[in-house]
Every structure is written in structure tokens, then in C-alpha cells.
C-alpha positions, 0 to 999 in steps of 0.5 A: 975732498974740496967740494964747493957748497952754499946755502939758498933761502934763509927761513928753510935753508937749501943745501947747493953742492958743486961737484967738479967731474968724478966727486961724490957725495953721500946722502940718503937715496932720493932724498935730494931737492933737485940736481943738474943732469951730469950728477949720477946716482948710485946705490951705497951702503944701507939706504945711502947713495953716492951722487957723483959728477960724470963728464962735466961739472954739476950741482946738487941741493939738499933742502933743510926739512923744518925751518932752521940751520944746515950747519957744515962740520969738518970732521977729523979723528981728533974732532967728532961728533954727536949729531941727533939721530935725523941731522945728518943731511949729505957728507963727503966720502970718508965719514963714518956714522955709527951710534954715539949714544942710546939709552931706552926710557919712557917719555911722558905719556908715550910708549917705551921708546929710546933717545939715540945719537949718532957719532960722525967721525972719520975725516970730510966733511958733513952737514947737518940739518938743524930746526928752528933757531941755534944756541952753541953753548960752549962747557968748560971742563966740570961744567954741565947743561940739562936740557930736553933730549930733543933740543940736542942739535950736535956735541963735541964728542968729548962732552958726555951724555947722561939721562936723568929723570924728574919726577913731576908731581900733578894733583891728581898723579905723579909723571916722570919727565926725562932729561938730558945732562950735558957735562964738558968740556966742548961745544953744544949745538940746541936747536929751539924748533926740533923734530917730531920722532926724535925718540924712537919706539923701543922694539923687541929687536932693538931693546936685544942686545946686540941687535941693531943700534938704529934702524932705518926709521924717519928717514935714517941709514941704518948707523953703523956705516963707513962712507967709503973713500971716493975711488970705492964710492964712484966706481960704478 
């Protein structure tokens, strides 16, 4: 589905999507900034909704959470991405979102948590909300990049992600810091000002084998869902 989108503003941009009658986009329920009266919202999977233009063309807008950038990704079966767990702003029908990476760890001076990246796959477009300035690094096979997990915005799915520990010694104690190792080949988009809450609290249900990979914390739906094709989403 070819939709027409534009970014409004610079510092804290707004994604404005124009829809022809019958066209839809998928986003979190009630997460829109504004929409015209021809846009109708229908409940979808998890905490998502389909926003569909009925009768006449319409426009719906989504605002970024922090100053930064909204990036559009063209997703195909041979081009998948890993995205930070608060990054998916909106998408076209046909996009699939599952857990791409999850590893429990204890951030410095915090309760145990788990770091999660969502896998964005399927066919269509996805708009990703990135915070601060964005730096893209292209990794060749055999090269790697170390970063704090919170600075990972987007990775191509070909990039391998691992967590590592770094012993941080102070005059009074020893602390363990965690960082991510990103190994090529593939491209990585790093964000300079990550959202708070990139680490999900580790609960008994999330730690149990077979439990939900990511729950609807911090405004995200359960990640193991498939955004239906337009005819299924819009059929209300």
C-alpha cells in the first residue's frame, strides 16, 4: 500500500500521513496527535488500532516523544530490522512485529531487568521514533561496535547483537556495567538521547520460559503480533 507521508517540524517532528478512502495505518490505540474527521479508528490486535479513511481522504498525525528524528523503513521479507522497544510509531498493514532480541541483566544501581529489541518484518512501511541526533554506522563482516544498549535505535536484522559485561572499579566498590556488542555485516542507527525505560523490569512472568516476551509496558503492545493485510484490518 502506497501512502503519502511528510514530516512536520524539525526539533520534535510530527509524522503526517495522508490516506485515500479505504487506506489504513496501524498504531497504538489513541497514540495519534490529531486526525481529520474522515479517519475512523477500529480496535486491532493487542493494544493496536487501525486508522482508516472512510468516504473521503483524510490525514492522521503522530508526534515524536522527544526531540529527534522519525525514520521511515521499507520492510521486505529480505530486509528486516531490529528496533528499540519504544520505537515503533506507526506502520502499514502487513508489518509483523516479534521479539528480535531479549536478554535479562542488572543495570548499574537498578533492579534486574531485560533489554529488548523488536524485530520488524513482513512487507510494508514502518515509521520509527528515534531520539536526539542519529548516527548511522555501516558494519562490514568481521567488524563490531560496542555501545550502551540504550543508544541502539535500529539495526538491520543481519547485525548480531550480544550483551557483555565490563567490571567498573571504584575506590569503594566494584560495579558491573553492561554494554551491547553489534557485529556486522549490516547498518546500525544510534540515537544520542534515548528514552528512559529502555530496560524492562524483570518480573516472574517475563522471566519464566514461555512467558510473554514483552508486555504492554511503556506504551508498547505485546510484540508477537502480525498486522493484518488492509482488507482484514479495515473490515469493520
